[in-house]
N, C-alpha and C positions, 0 to 999 in steps of 0.2 A: 811395636804394635800401637801404643798410645800415640806416638808421634805421627803415624799415618792417619789415625782418626782426627787428630788435632788439625793436620794439614787439610784434610777433607772438609772439616767444619769451617776452617778459615776461608777456604776457597768458596764454599757454599755461602758463607756470610758475605763475602765480597760481591759475589754474583747477585745475591738478594739485595744488597745495598745499592748496587748499580741499577738494578731493575726499578727499585723504589725511587731513585733519583730521576731516572728517565720518565717514570710515571708522573712524578711531581712536576717535572718540566712540561710535560704534555698538558697536565691540568692547568698550569699557570698560563700556557699559551692559549688554551681553550677559554680560560677566564678573560684574558685580554681580548680574544676574538669576540666574545660576547659583548664586552664593553665597547669595543670598536664598532661592532655591528649596530648596537643600539644608537650610539652617537652619530654614526654615518647615516642611518635611516632618518634620524631627525634632521640632520643637516641637509640631506638630499631633498627632503620634502620642502625645506625652506628655499633651496635653490630652484626647485620646480615653480614655487610660487613667485619668485623673483623673475624667472623667465616669462611666466604668464603675464605678470605686470608689464614687463617690457614689450611684449607683443601688443598689449592693449594700448600702450603709449604711442605706438606708431600711427602717424597721421600723414595725410597727403600734404605735401608742401609745394607751393608754386614758385617759391623763390629758390633758384638753383644753388646759390651759395649756402643758404640755410639747409637745403636738402643734402648737399655734399658734407656739411659739418655733421648733420644728423646721421648720415650714412656711416661716416667714420666712427662716430660714437656707438652706433648700433653694431658695427663690425667688431669693435673692441669688446663690447658687452657680450656679443655672441661667442667670441673666442674664449673669454674668461668663463662664461657660463658653461659652455661645452666642455672645457677642460676640467672644471670643477665637478660637473655632473658625471662625466665619464670616469674621472679619477675616483670619485666616491663609489660609483657602481662597481668598479673593479675591486675596490677595497672591501665592499660588502660581499662580493663573491669570494674573495680570498678568505675573509673571516668565516664565511659559511663553510668553505672547504676545511678549515681548521676545526670548526665546531663539529663537523660531520664525523670526525674521528671518534668522538666520545658520546655524542647525544643519541638517544634512542630513536628508532624509526619514526614513531608518531610525531616527535618534535621536528624531525627532518622534513616531514610532509608540510607541517605548519610553516616552517621557515621557507621552504621552497615556494609556497603560495605567496608569502610576503615578498619574496624576491621577484616572482612573476608580476606582482602588482607594481613593484617599482620599475620593472622592465617595461611594462605597459606605459608608465608615465614618461618614459624616455622619449615618447612622441612629442612631448612639449619642446624638447631641444630641436627636434626635426621641424616643428612648426616655426620655431624662432628662426631657424636657418632659412626656411622657405620665405619667411617674411623679409629677412635681410636680403636674400637673393632678389626678391621682387623690387626692393628699394634700389639695389644695384642696377637692375635692368631699367628702372625708371630714370635713374640719374644718367645712365649711359645713353639713353635715347634723347 
């Protein structure tokens, strides 16, 4: 009789312990997602500023050699900038997915608005690409 109760208690204890460990792991993942989200939001804002600056630096060049060199430089900057921005945006969305598991609905709405604002800023990368494409067309002609 006592042995049966002890086994049930031990089984219950193990189950509770496992649930607590799973919850702790989820909370740690959520904490890391919050940290990553905050860092990535700051970093992506900086990357948007860098892309804006590069767009402003583009000038008409009448020397074809200088234009080719500038084109190569802009293409490299575009590739790096696009990769960084898209990677950070993907990371932000992944962090949001992790955080969504534990945060309340009102916080989800606030974070969704923040992500939408970042998504709207992605047009900077599009403008940078359009600018580089225009340089490519000018050099080609």
